[in-house]
Every structure is written in C-alpha cells, then in structure tokens.
C-alpha positions, 0 to 999 in steps of 0.5 A: 253182717248182712245175711244175703251177701256176707258183707258188713252193713253200711251202719257197721262200716260208718259207725266211727264217722257217725260217732264223730259227726258232731266234730265234723259239723263243729269244724264245718261251722267254724270254717264257715265262720272263719271265712265270713270273718276273713271276708270282712277285710279287703284283702280277705274277701279274695280268699274267704270263699275257700274256708267257706267252701271247705266248711260247707263240704264238711257239713254236707259230708257230716249230713251224708254220714248221718243219713248213711248210718240211719238208713244203712244206705250204700249210696249215701255212704259213697256220697259222704265219702266223696264229700270228705275227699273233696274237703281234704283236697281243698284243705290240702291245697290250702295248706300247700298255699299257706306253706308257699306264702310262709316260705316266700314271706320268710325269704322276703323277710331275710332279704329285707333284713340283709338289705337293712344290715348292709345299709347299717354297715355302710354308714 
C-alpha cells in the first residue's frame, strides 16, 4: 500500500495481469498470424484486418501492463485497460458477426435441403 493516500499501488492491482502477460502476447501474435493467413485468400483479404487489429491491440495492452507494473504508473495502467477494452469490443463484435453468419448459413442450408427434398419427392 502507498503510505501517502492509503490506496493500493498500481503494481499490486495489476499483478494478476502482469503474470498473464505472456499469454496476452501469445494470443496477440496468434491473432496477427491468423489474420495474415486469412489475407492469403481472395475473400479473406476483406476481413483479415480484424484479427490483425485485435492482435495488435492486445499486444499494446500487454506492453502497457508490463510498463505499468514495472514503473508503478497509473497512466500506463489506464492506457493498458483502455487497450483491453478495445480488444474485447473488437472480439465481441467479431463473435456476433460469426454467430450471425452461422445462423444465416444454417438457415440457407436448411432451405437448400428442403428444396432438394421437394425435388426428390416430385420425381
């Protein structure tokens, strides 16, 4: 605890994230690599920037967590938390898009299957 204002030090608050910094960096790198691989396809080039952006933001958050812990710096902590918020926002929107596409694909598949069945029955 800081003796001056009786609040916990930044280092005490951010220690759990600091201990998980390696995993944040690993996931960030994997997201960037998956975006690069996605960009190799013609259709994938349209959406490849999303995982790359999420990976870069997560890497920035991990760096900010490390700096906040090492320097006991409140501003770095605030910046790192903002980057984490951005990362989870990106991933949340991406997940919603994936779920929507999955539902549309399911409905399309069911519709196509029904049409195929009706053609078989008419023969």
